[in-house]
C-alpha positions in Angstrom: -62.7 268.0 42.0 -59.0 267.2 41.6 -57.8 265.9 38.3 -54.3 264.8 37.3 -52.7 266.4 34.3 -49.9 264.7 32.3 -46.4 266.0 32.7 -45.2 265.8 29.1 -44.2 268.0 26.2 -47.5 267.9 24.3 -48.4 270.8 22.0 -50.3 273.6 23.7 -53.6 272.8 21.9 -53.7 269.3 23.4 -55.8 268.9 26.5 -55.4 265.7 28.7 -56.3 264.6 32.2 -57.1 261.7 34.5 -59.8 262.1 37.2 -59.3 261.0 40.8 -62.0 259.7 43.1 -62.6 263.0 44.7 -65.3 265.6 44.0 -68.4 263.7 43.0 -71.7 262.6 44.4 -71.5 258.8 44.4 -72.1 256.9 47.7 -69.9 254.2 49.1 -68.3 252.0 47.8 -68.1 254.3 44.8 -67.3 257.5 46.6 -67.2 259.9 45.2 -66.3 260.8 41.6 -67.1 257.5 39.9 -67.1 257.7 36.1 -68.1 254.1 35.4 -71.6 253.4 34.3 -71.3 249.6 34.6 -70.1 249.3 38.2 -73.4 248.9 40.0 -73.4 252.6 41.1 -76.5 254.7 40.8 -76.7 255.8 37.2 -78.0 259.2 38.0 -75.0 259.8 40.3 -72.6 258.7 37.5 -74.3 261.0 35.1 -74.0 263.9 37.6 -70.3 263.1 38.1 -69.7 263.2 34.3 -71.6 266.4 34.1 -69.5 268.0 36.8 -66.3 266.9 35.0 -67.4 268.3 31.7 -68.3 271.6 33.4 -65.1 271.8 35.5 -62.8 271.1 32.6 -64.8 273.2 30.1 -65.2 270.3 27.7 -67.2 271.6 24.8 -68.4 268.3 23.4 -69.6 265.0 24.8 -66.8 262.5 25.2 -67.0 259.2 23.3 -67.4 256.9 26.3 -66.6 253.3 25.4 -68.0 249.9 26.3 -64.6 248.3 27.2 -64.1 244.5 27.0 -60.3 244.0 27.3 -60.2 243.7 23.5 -57.6 245.0 21.1 -60.1 247.1 19.2 -59.0 250.7 18.6 -61.9 252.8 17.3 -61.4 255.8 15.0 -64.1 258.1 16.3 -63.4 260.7 13.6 -65.0 258.2 11.1 -68.2 257.8 13.2 -71.1 259.9 12.0 -73.1 259.2 15.1 -72.6 261.7 17.9 -72.1 260.4 21.4 -75.3 260.5 23.5 -75.5 262.9 26.4 -75.4 260.9 29.7 -75.7 257.1 30.0 -78.0 255.1 27.7 -79.4 251.8 29.1 -76.4 251.5 31.4 -74.2 250.6 28.4 -72.1 252.7 26.1 -72.8 252.2 22.4 -69.2 252.5 21.2 -67.5 249.1 21.8 -63.7 249.3 21.9 -60.7 249.6 24.3 -59.1 252.5 22.6 -60.3 255.6 20.8 -58.4 257.7 18.2 -59.3 260.9 16.4 -57.8 263.5 14.0 -60.8 265.8 14.5 -60.5 268.8 16.8 -62.8 268.8 19.9 -63.6 265.1 19.8 -62.9 263.7 23.2 -61.2 260.2 23.5 -61.7 258.6 26.9 -61.1 255.3 28.7 -62.1 254.1 32.2 -59.8 252.3 34.6 -59.4 251.1 38.2 -56.0 249.3 38.2 -55.7 248.8 34.4 -53.4 251.3 32.7 -54.8 254.3 30.8 -52.5 255.6 28.1 -52.9 258.9 26.3 -51.3 259.5 22.9 -50.7 262.6 20.8 -48.8 263.5 17.7 -46.0 266.0 17.9 -48.1 268.4 15.8 -51.1 268.1 18.1 -53.4 267.0 15.3 -53.9 263.4 16.3 -54.8 262.0 19.7 -55.9 258.7 21.3 -56.7 257.0 24.6 -56.2 253.3 25.4 -57.3 251.0 28.1 -54.6 248.4 28.9 -55.3 245.6 31.3 -53.0 242.7 31.2 -55.0 241.0 28.4 -55.2 244.0 26.2 -51.6 244.9 26.8 -50.5 241.3 26.0 -52.6 240.9 22.9 -51.7 244.3 21.3 -54.0 247.1 22.2 -51.1 249.6 22.2 -49.9 248.5 18.8 -53.4 248.7 17.4 -53.8 252.2 18.8 -50.5 253.4 17.2 -51.6 252.0 13.8 -54.4 254.5 13.7 -51.9 257.4 13.6 -50.9 258.9 10.3 -47.7 260.3 11.6 -44.6 258.1 12.3 -44.4 256.3 15.6 -41.3 258.4 16.4 -43.6 261.4 16.3 -46.0 260.1 18.9 -45.7 260.8 22.6 -47.4 258.7 25.2 -48.4 259.3 28.9 -49.0 256.3 31.1 -51.7 257.2 33.6 -52.5 255.8 37.1 -52.4 252.0 37.2 -51.5 249.3 39.7 -47.8 249.3 40.2 -45.2 246.5 40.3 -45.3 246.6 44.1 -48.8 245.2 44.3 -49.7 243.5 41.0 -49.3 239.8 41.8 -49.9 237.3 38.9 -49.4 233.7 38.2 -46.8 232.1 35.9 -49.4 231.6 33.2 -49.6 235.3 32.6 -45.9 235.7 32.6 -45.6 233.0 29.9 -48.2 234.6 27.7 -46.2 237.9 27.6 -42.9 236.1 27.1 -44.4 234.1 24.2 -44.9 237.4 22.3 -41.8 239.3 23.6 -39.0 237.4 25.5 -37.9 240.8 26.8 -41.0 240.9 29.0 -39.2 238.5 31.4 -37.5 241.5 33.0 -40.9 242.9 34.0 -41.7 239.9 36.3 -40.2 239.4 39.8 -40.6 236.0 41.5 -42.0 236.3 45.0 -43.4 232.9 45.8 -41.4 229.9 44.4 -43.8 227.1 45.5 -46.9 228.8 43.9 -44.9 230.4 41.1 -46.3 233.9 41.9 -44.8 237.0 40.4 -45.0 240.8 40.7 -45.7 242.2 37.2 -44.6 245.7 36.1 -47.3 246.8 33.6 -45.6 250.2 33.1 -42.3 248.5 32.1 -44.1 246.1 29.7 -46.0 249.0 28.1 -42.6 250.8 27.5 -41.1 247.7 26.0 -44.0 247.2 23.6 -44.1 250.8 22.6 -40.3 251.0 22.1 -40.5 247.9 19.9 -42.7 249.7 17.4 -40.7 252.9 17.4 -42.5 255.0 20.1 -39.9 256.3 22.4 -41.3 259.5 23.9 -43.0 258.0 26.9 -43.9 259.8 30.1 -45.7 259.0 33.4 -45.9 255.6 35.1 -45.3 256.9 38.6 -48.6 256.3 40.3 -50.1 253.2 42.1 -53.9 252.9 42.2 -53.7 250.1 44.8 -51.6 251.9 47.4 -52.9 255.5 46.8 -56.4 254.8 48.2 -57.2 258.5 48.8 -56.7 259.4 45.1 -57.7 256.3 43.1 -60.3 253.5 42.8 -58.7 250.0 42.7 -60.6 246.9 41.6 -58.0 244.6 43.1 -58.1 246.4 46.5 -61.8 246.9 46.7 -63.4 244.7 44.0 -66.7 246.7 44.1 -65.6 250.2 43.3 -65.7 253.1 40.9 -63.6 254.1 37.8 -61.4 257.0 36.9 -61.6 258.6 33.4 -58.6 259.4 31.3 -59.3 261.7 28.4 -57.6 263.6 25.7 -58.6 266.0 22.9 -57.2 268.9 20.9 -58.5 272.3 20.2 
């Protein structure tokens, strides 16, 4: 099993990682470390993959796996009395949100992605953390802003790592998506490169848009953004490349 660990200046008590597609038991087209329970993969294989991850990373409590719907819901799991179930329940997670936040030690925030951007957040004191799933809809509609609102510390005291996502080299979108971003923030125009004039097709830079949106609310300590899930086929699942595929998990907690 090979995980990716953020290169940032988080406090030593903060643990964070993103899984790759290597080191699990799932069969094609989900080979091999698929973390997604809603992909069509064998549920027992997904459960085994998650078990292997928890053991390998010495995670002491069950992560709060989310049922993600491209919403802008950021869930404060420190306020939830219900403990996360071990394994997968009825092929659906019981916690519905696209971001998870906590100020409680050993509570694991996690999101699943396969081209969408995972972002991990932590306070400079290491006493607040969060994970967010940002596809273009969530990013456009404000999932990052909603996640930052959960923190008690100032935005300037939050650092963010942008995990593996589809890069600007491969993320082709139509003009309607460009217009939606520009309607909220005109600065987003710089994140779109026109590549097909007749069809009005653009290459979109999700990493740049995320930086712009975070900067606009006072978050300036931003790291990562140097992977491409589409082109790095040996490391990552990619929904746009493969359609029927697995998911990576990006998680964070503090001890």
